[in-house]
N, C-alpha and C positions, 0 to 999 in steps of 0.2 A: 677513209677506210672501213672505220666503225660504223658508222651510219648504215653502211651495205648490210652489216650483220641485223638491224632491224629493221630495213625496208625488204628485204629479200624475203621472210616470213611473213611480214603484215602485205605485201602485193600478196604473197601466196594466198595468202588468208582473203583475199579479196578477191580475188580470179576465183577461187574456189565458192568462195560467197555467192558469185553472179552469176555460176555456171546453173545451167536447166536440170534439177531437181531428178530428173529422169535418166542423167548419166547413172552407169552402174558404179558400184562403191568400189569395186576395184580401179576405177579410173582416178576416182579421188584421192586414194589412197595415192596411186602413180605420181599423180600430180604435185602432192603434199610431199611425196618423198624427194622427188626431181629441188624443190624449194629450200627443203631443207638439208638436202646432202650440196646443193652450192653453196649455202649459207655454211656446211662445214668445213669444205673445200677453202672457202675464205678464211677461215681461225686457223685452217692450216697455212695460210698465204702470210695472212698474220705474225703467226707465229716463225715461218721463216726470215721475214726482215725483222723480228724485233730482235734489239740490242740485248743482249745478255747482261752487258756491264753497265745499262745507263738506268740509273736510278729513279729518273722521273718520269711523269707519266708519259707513253708514247700512244703517235697517232693521234694526238688530241685535235678536238677540234672542239669550236665556243662557236653559239651563236646566242645574243641575248635576244631573252624570251619576254617574261615580264619583269620590268625595271620596279613597279610597285612593290613586288612581294619578294625583289632580289631574287627569282628564279631564273637560270639562265641554263641553256642546254649543251652540256658542258661533258664531252665523252672523255675517255682516257682508260690505258690500259697497261700494268706493271705487270710484276713477277708474282703477284699475290692472285690477281685477279684471271691472267691469262689462261693456267692450267684448268681451272673453272671453265672458263672460256669453250675452250676446247673439249671436256667432260660435257658441257651442254650440248655442245654442237653434234656429238657421238650418241648422247643416250636419245637426242631428239629422232636420229634418224631410228636407231635401233630399238624405238617405242613405235614408230610409225608403219614401220616394215613388219613386228611382230602383231599389228593389231589385226583382227581378225579380218579378210576378206568383204567377207558379207555383214558386218556389223551394221544393226540399223542405223538410219539416220547420219549415215557416215557423212555427207556434206559438213551436216555441224560438228560432226567430231572432228574431222579434220583441220577445222576451221579453228576450233579452240585448241585444241593441240600445236597450234603453229603460232597463237596466239600468246599460248603460255610459254613458249618459246622466246617470245618477245621482250616477257615481260622479265625472265629470268635472265638473260643478256643484256636486256636495258641496266637491272640492277648493281651485274659485274663491273657494267663500262661508267654508270655514272659516277659523275666528278662533284656534283652540287647536291647537299642534302635531299631538299626537297625533290630533287629528281629522280633520287635515290628510294625517297618514297614511292612516289608516282608508279615508277616500275615494282616494286616490292606489293603497291596493293594492288597492280594490276593483273597479277599472275593469280590472286586469289581466287578471280570469279571465272574464269577456264575451268579453275581447278576444282573448284566447289561442282560447276556443271559435268564434269566430266565424269565424277562420283556419284554425283546424284540423278542422274539420266543413265549411265554405263554401266553404274555399282551392281552389287548383290541384293539380297531380300531386305539387308535393313541401311539401304544405299542413304535413307531420306535421314534418319539421324546421326551415319558417322560422318555426312556433308553438311548437316545443321552444325554438330559439334567441332567441327574441323573449318567452319565459317565464324563461328562464334569466337571460339580462339586464337585463330589468326586475328578478327576484326580488333580483340582487344591487345595482343602483340603489336596492331599497328599505331593502335591507340597511344600506349606508351612509349613507341619508338618517335612517334611525331611530336609527344610531348617533349621529348628530349634533343632531339633536334631542335624546336623552338627555342629551348632553354638555353642551348650550347650556344645558337646565334645572338638571341637577344642579351644575356647576361655578359658574355663575351666582346657586346658592342661592335660587331661585325656587322657590315653594311650590307650582306649578302648571305646565300646559302652556299655559297664557295668553299670545298672542304680544303682544297690548297690557299695557304695564308688562314686557314681558322684555328686559333692562338684561346684555347680554355685552361691553360695550367695556370696564367697567372688568378683564375678563379681560388674563391678561399677552400679549402679542404673539405669543409663540409657541403659546400654546393658541388662540388666534383663528385662525391659518392653520390649523393641525392641524383644526380643525371644521370651515373653510371649504374645502378642501383634500378633507374627506367630501361636502360639499354640491355642489361644484362636479362630481365623478365621476358621482356618486349624479344629479344633476339631469344632468348632462352626457350620461349614456348615455340619458335620454329625450329629449334635442333632436333628433336625437344629433349629438355635438362628435367627429371626428378623432380619437382612434383608436377610439372605443365606437359605430362608428356600424355596425359589419358586419349588425346582426339586420336594420337597416333596409330596404335592397333586396330581400333576403330575402322581406320581409312584405309589402314593396309588389306585388311581383312575384306570389305566390302568394295573394293577398288577393282576395275581390270588389270591385268597384266602388266598391260604397256603402262600404266598409269603409276603402278606400284614401283615401275623400272624407274620414273623419272621421280616419282615421290622422294625414293628413298636415293636414287642415284645422284640428283643436283639439289632438289628443291630445300632438302635439310640445309643444303651447304649455304645456302644464305642466312642461315642461324649464325654459323660459325665464321662465315666471311663477315658477316655484322659488327661481329663481336671482336675480331681482329682490326676489321677498319676502322671502324668508329669507337669500340670502346677501348680498347688497348691501345690505339694509336693517337687520338684526341686525347684522350683522358691517362695519360699515364701515371699521375701520382697517386689517384684515387687507384686505378688498376692495380699497381704496386701494393698498395695501403691492403686491398681486401684480396692479395693472392693468398695468403696461406686459405682464405675461408672458400675461394674457388676451387683450389685444388681437393679440398674436402668435399664439394659439393659435388665434383668430378667421381670421388671414390662411390659416393653414394649412389649414382647414377649411373656408373658401371655395376656396380655389386645388384641393384634392383634388379637393373636392366635382365643380364646374366639370369639372376635367382629367377623370374617370371618365365623366362625364356625354356628353364628346364623343367617349368611345370607347363609345358605346352603339349597338346595333343596335333593340334592343327598347326601341320608345317609351314604354313603363312604367317601366322601368327607369331610363331616361337623366331622367322628372321626378322619381325617387326620390330620383335623384344630385345633382337640381337644387335640391331641397329642405336637403340636408345643406349646401349653400353660402349659401343664402339664411339659414337659421337662425343659418350663423357672422355674418352682418351684423348680428344682434339681437347677438350675443356682443360684438363691436367697440364695439358703441354701449354695451351696459352698462358694459364696462371704463372707456369714457369720464367716465362716472356725472355728466353735465352733467344740468342740468334737459331741455335742448333733446335731448340725446341720449337721455335714457331716454325723453321723450315720442316720439321718434322710433323706440325701439324697441319700442314699445306699437302705433304706427304699422304698422309690419314685420309684426309678429305678425298684424294683422289683414288687411294686403295679404298675407300668404302664405298667410294660411289661405283669402281670397275664391279667390285665383289659384292656388292648387295644388287645390284641391278642382274645381275648371273646367276645370284640365287633364288629373286624374284622369276625371272627367265623359265629357270630351270621347275621351280614349285608350281609355276602357270602350265607348263607342259604337262606335269604329271597330272595336274587335275583336269586338262583337256582330254588325256588318253583316257586316265583311270576313273576320272569321274568323282576323286574324292583326294581331300590333304590330309586324312585323318591317318595318324600314325596307328591305330587300332585297326584300322582296315587294308591300308595299302601294305602290303610287303613283298618281298623274292623280287622287287623290279629289276636287278642286275639279270635276273632270267635271261641269257644269251641268247633264247630262241623265241619265248613269247611275250619277256619281259621288255623294258627299257635298258639296253644297255650303254649307248652311249650317254644317253642323261642321265643316267647313276653314274656311268663315271666322269662325265662332267661335275656332279652335282658332287662327289666325293672331292674334286679337285678344289671345289669351290669353298667346300666347310675346312675344306683344311688352307686354304689362303685366308679365312675368317679365322683360325682359329691359331694363327702365324706358323704355319710350317715354314722352317726355312725353302729360300730359292723361291717365296711368291713374293709380291711388292705389300702383304701384310705382315709377314717377319720382320719385314726393314724398317717401316715405318712405324712398326708398334715398339721394335727395339730403338729406335731413335728418339722416341717420343720418350722411355722408360730409361736411358742411358741419360737424357739431357736433363731431365726432372728430379731424378733422384739426387744430384749433387743439389739442389734446391729444396727439394719438399720428399725426401725418404721414404717415410712413412707411410704419406698418400700413394706412392708408386710403386711401394711393395704391394698394398692395401692394391692398388689397380691390376697389377701382375697378378693376382688371384683370379680378376676377370677373367684374363684370358687363359687359365687352367680350367673356368667354368664353362668357359667359349666352346672349350674341346668336350667338356662332358654333354654340354644340350646339343652339338653336332652329332657327336657320335653315337647318341641316341636317337637322332634323326635317319641317319645312315645306315646305323643297324636295324634300325625299325624297320625303315621303308622299303630296304634296295637288299638286304642280307635276306637268309633265310628263303623258305619254298614260297613260291607266288601263291597269293592269296586267292580264294577259290573265288572272291567276289572280285577281281580284277583281271577274271582271266579274259581272252581272245581282245586283246589291247587295240586299237587301232593302228594305222600304222604312222608312222614318225618321219615327216620328210623334212628334206634339205632346208626348207623357209623355217621348219622349228628349229634346228640344227646351227643355220648359219651365224645367226644373233651371238647364241651360248659360246661358238666355239671361237668368234671375234675376239669377245672378251677374256676368255681364258688363256688364248693368246696373248693378248698384254697385261693381265696379271702375270703372266708366268716372264713375260719380256723386261717387264719391272721390277720382278724379282731380281732376276738376274743382274740387271742392268740397272740400278735405281739413280743411278747418274744422267743419264736419258729424260730422266722428271724434275730432278732437283734442280740441274744447270740454269733453267727457266726464272726460279725464285731467291735463288740464295744470294746473289746481289741486291736485290729490293729488299729482301728479311733484314737482310745485314743491318741497311743504311734505317730501317723502318724502328728496330727496336733501341728503345733506347728510354732511360737507363737499363743493362743491363744487368743488373742485380739487384730485384726484387729486395731480397732478405736488409738489404743494405737500406733500402729505399723506406721498408717498414721499420724498421728500426729508427731511422730518421725520426718519423715520423712520430714516433714512441717518444722519443726525447723531446721534440717539439710540444708536444700536447703535455709531457709532463712538467714541462718548462711556462 
């Protein structure tokens, strides 16, 4: 069942690649959407048959591959990866549907989008460290080309910067994986059965540091964040949707699956420092967002801040905080995708994202009233207004993390207040007041522009009102994965050992 999720978009990419280039871009788009939609529906089927109370990897597939390297084709899904798998399928469909019908070099464009889906899906399913790394690196090439070819004026600079940062990320992750396997004496890269807890604490800390920096670049966490604003600003709207909505989650998924899960002793020892690191990332991202006048850059910096909440929850490493981290991954994926979609529509219709230029877009006659209304809903969700998924995920993060790290949690809560400030600036300056003379006679907004945003807005409200529909898939897996549940006690234990 799981290989189908990889084969379907791969088959779609192959078919599109073999078709004559004279076919219209709309036909390529329709074909890509068909394969992506079938793959997304298949993830829903997998979720339907998923056994919530089973903590093991389900629908497992194993095939020996390269014995000399200890590499096997081993796939599986559990409560940590399933929500992200479904999110990836949904956002891929939305990205394809939202792409410009007349986009140049459409054949190559949709092939890359489907290959990007293959890389992300494979990374979430991989139960072999080396297999995960291969899929993790696979998504690098399509994303680089999607920014470099279809991006803005500075697309070459942004794509190259992304490539360099991600290449460094991959090197650090691979080095840490090799160290985990070789030093622990494992005979293969299989995730199941890998035991690194017997290694000396110093060795564990070195390996964990490599994973934290490697995945921290992907999240991204300050100071490894500088590639993200440039990539977002220069990328097209569909690529920004995928980048913020799902690709950043490879970083947070990685630190939970491979950092906290494989090296719990070192993780608990570093937990206070990780919580402090989360504070820096949250406050820095929010402060930079306030200073922006480009709507897209503001949303990009907001992503840096909101991903910091996940690091705080991961540092607390209690069953409730890790469950909240998974919720925040899905919540941020939906909200950031909606924000980038709406900013893209504003730029497409008004010709500018500059808050000094666009004003009064809520004008019911000559503005963008529905887009403006959805934008207000999106910024309210991102600011943590009750009744939306952003509120419940952040509330549970703060509730569960406060018990472990009260000071860091209070400082991160300040970031929520700053979120309200910069998004209030965005909504007030872009959508209220008199319609700017520089953006009069706006083109008509078609339902093809509205439909993806409406779907995301509905999901944000539904999961905000009924969060148990989201948490039920992960609760059992997270409870079994978190061990030990008390990081403070673990830190005290190691301090006592070091003194002795």
